[in-house]
C-alpha positions in Angstrom: 111.6 87.0 79.7 112.8 90.7 80.1 109.2 92.2 80.2 108.4 89.3 82.8 111.5 90.1 84.8 110.6 94.0 84.7 107.1 93.3 86.1 108.7 91.0 88.6 111.4 93.7 90.1 108.3 96.3 90.0 106.1 94.5 92.0 108.2 92.9 94.5 111.8 93.4 96.0 112.9 89.9 94.7 116.7 90.5 93.7 116.8 89.9 90.0 120.3 90.4 88.8 119.6 91.5 85.2 119.9 94.5 83.1 116.5 95.4 81.7 116.3 97.9 79.2 113.6 100.3 79.0 110.4 99.0 77.3 108.0 101.0 75.9 105.2 98.1 75.8 105.9 97.4 79.5 102.2 97.6 80.3 101.9 94.2 78.0 103.8 92.4 81.0 100.6 92.7 83.0 99.5 89.4 81.8 102.3 88.2 84.2 100.5 89.6 87.5 99.2 86.1 88.2 102.5 84.6 87.8 104.3 87.1 89.8 101.4 86.5 92.6 102.4 82.7 92.2 106.2 83.2 92.8 105.4 85.2 96.1 103.0 82.5 97.1 105.3 79.7 96.9 107.7 81.9 98.9 105.3 82.4 101.6 104.2 79.1 101.6 107.8 77.8 102.0 108.6 80.2 104.8 105.3 79.8 106.7 105.5 75.9 106.6 109.0 76.0 108.0 108.3 78.4 110.7 104.6 76.7 111.8 106.5 73.5 112.1 109.4 75.3 114.2 107.4 77.6 116.5 103.6 76.8 116.2 100.6 78.0 114.0 100.5 81.5 115.7 104.1 82.6 114.9 103.8 80.8 111.6 100.9 83.2 110.6 102.8 86.3 111.7 105.7 85.3 109.8 103.6 84.8 106.9 102.3 88.3 107.1 106.1 89.6 107.6 107.1 87.6 104.7 104.8 89.4 102.5 106.0 92.9 103.9 109.4 92.3 103.2 109.2 90.8 99.8 107.1 93.8 98.5 108.5 96.3 100.3 105.5 96.9 102.4 104.4 98.6 98.8 100.8 97.7 98.6 100.3 98.3 102.2 101.2 101.6 101.8 98.6 102.1 99.5 96.3 101.0 101.8 97.5 103.8 104.2 97.4 106.7 101.7 94.1 105.5 100.4 92.4 105.7 103.8 94.1 109.0 104.9 92.9 110.2 101.3 89.4 109.2 100.3 88.0 108.7 103.7 89.4 112.4 105.1 86.2 113.6 103.1 87.8 116.6 102.0 87.6 118.0 98.0 89.2 116.1 95.2 92.6 118.2 94.9 92.7 118.0 98.8 92.5 114.1 98.7 95.0 113.7 96.1 97.1 116.0 98.3 97.1 113.9 101.6 97.4 110.7 99.2 101.0 112.0 98.2 101.7 113.1 101.6 104.2 110.6 103.1 103.3 111.0 106.6 101.0 108.8 108.4 97.6 109.6 109.4 94.9 108.2 111.9 93.2 106.6 109.2 96.3 105.1 107.6 97.6 103.7 111.0 94.1 102.1 111.7 93.6 100.9 108.3 96.9 99.2 108.0 96.8 98.0 111.7 93.5 96.0 110.8 94.6 94.7 107.6 97.8 92.9 109.2 95.4 91.9 112.0 92.8 90.3 110.2 95.3 88.6 107.8 97.0 86.8 110.9 93.8 85.8 112.2 92.4 84.5 109.0 95.5 82.7 107.9 95.6 80.9 111.6 92.2 79.5 111.1 93.6 78.1 107.9 97.2 76.9 109.2 95.1 75.4 112.1 92.8 73.4 109.4 96.2 72.4 107.7 95.6 74.4 104.6 98.3 75.8 102.8 97.4 76.4 99.5 95.7 79.6 100.5 98.9 81.0 101.3 100.0 80.4 97.6 96.8 81.8 96.1 96.1 84.4 98.2 98.9 86.8 96.4 98.1 85.5 93.0 94.5 86.9 93.5 95.9 90.0 94.6 98.0 90.2 91.5 95.2 89.8 89.3 92.8 92.3 91.4 95.4 94.9 90.3 95.1 93.8 86.5 91.2 93.9 86.8 91.2 97.3 88.4 93.7 98.8 85.9 91.1 97.5 82.8 89.0 100.3 81.3 89.7 102.9 84.3 91.6 106.2 84.3 94.0 108.2 86.4 93.2 111.6 87.7 97.0 112.6 88.0 98.9 113.4 84.6 101.7 111.7 86.2 102.1 109.0 88.9 103.6 105.4 89.2 100.3 103.5 88.8 99.8 105.1 85.1 102.2 102.7 83.8 99.3 100.1 84.6 95.6 102.2 84.5 93.8 101.8 81.5 96.7 100.3 79.7 95.1 96.6 79.8 92.7 95.3 77.2 90.3 92.5 77.4 92.6 89.9 75.7 95.5 90.4 78.6 92.4 90.2 81.3 91.3 86.8 79.6 95.1 85.4 79.8 95.6 87.0 83.3 92.2 84.6 84.0 93.8 81.7 82.5 97.0 81.9 84.1 95.2 81.9 87.3 92.8 79.0 86.6 95.9 76.9 85.5 97.6 77.7 88.6 94.5 76.6 90.8 94.4 73.4 88.6 98.1 72.8 89.4 98.1 73.3 92.9 94.9 71.1 93.5 97.2 68.3 91.8 99.9 68.8 94.7 97.8 69.7 97.7 94.8 67.8 96.5 92.1 70.0 97.9 89.4 68.6 95.4 87.3 69.3 92.8 84.7 71.4 95.0 87.2 73.7 96.6 88.7 74.1 93.0 85.6 75.5 91.3 85.0 77.6 95.0 88.4 79.5 94.1 87.6 79.8 90.5 84.3 81.7 91.5 86.0 83.7 93.9 87.9 85.2 90.7 84.4 86.2 89.1 83.2 87.6 92.5 86.4 89.4 92.6 85.9 91.0 89.4 82.3 92.4 90.1 83.6 93.8 93.8 86.4 96.0 92.1 84.5 97.3 89.1 82.0 98.8 91.8 84.8 99.6 94.1 86.9 101.7 91.2 83.3 103.1 90.2 82.8 104.3 93.6 86.6 105.9 93.8 86.0 107.4 90.3 83.1 109.6 91.7 85.0 110.8 94.5 88.3 111.7 92.9 88.1 111.2 89.1 89.7 108.0 88.6 92.2 105.4 90.3 95.6 106.1 91.4 98.6 103.7 92.1 98.0 103.8 95.8 94.5 102.8 95.0 96.0 99.8 93.3 97.9 99.0 96.3 95.3 99.0 98.7 92.9 97.0 96.1 95.5 94.2 96.2 95.7 94.0 99.8 92.1 94.1 100.4 91.6 91.4 97.7 94.2 89.3 99.7 92.0 89.6 102.8 88.7 89.1 101.5 90.1 86.2 99.8 91.2 84.7 102.8 87.9 85.2 104.8 85.9 83.7 101.7 88.3 80.5 102.0 87.7 80.3 105.7 83.7 80.8 105.4 83.8 78.1 102.7 85.8 75.7 105.2 84.2 76.3 108.2 80.3 76.7 107.2 
């Protein structure tokens, strides 16, 4: 339980009043990533459902994105900004890593964060218009399992860094457990929302597609800076959430 709470406090800003001792096997708690995503998703869904019924779909969509920022402290959006500022500055490796550590916001970061937020609002708006709420729960689940996928069999170009706690610290068994948890949550949500076997399979297929996309993207980043960082993990989390919303909208509307 302590390991789960430690992961929860690391990935979110949900106040957990518990004394968590140092755990040298902290990385083993990565199996709880989908569960943390589920908790976030349930909170997102409740807030979105209430605000949508009070103020309409557009405001509900904006509050959904705002809720994500508040409950995560903007941790992953910061990763988006740092990644686009550094990787797409097209400098040498060392300069890219310096830029990613710089707390100042560059043009690339501003545009990347802006478009991620706008696109999220747009895709959630379409989902809510179709009265589809389960995506608000599964979106953060996929965002967190994406961090686990990206951490597997990768390395960090830095000796020290927040992401080093996870990068290269997860094995095949833990990945398998993460996938089982995710499939279980999809099945449970299907019971509650009754979105049908077809969409249930559609969501499971996305997990396989996500694995392939992340392997290609992390290899691409590794070729540039010699590994992945905590900022890259945060960026992957946000981009995964966005791609998932796009994937569901395509499945529903086409």
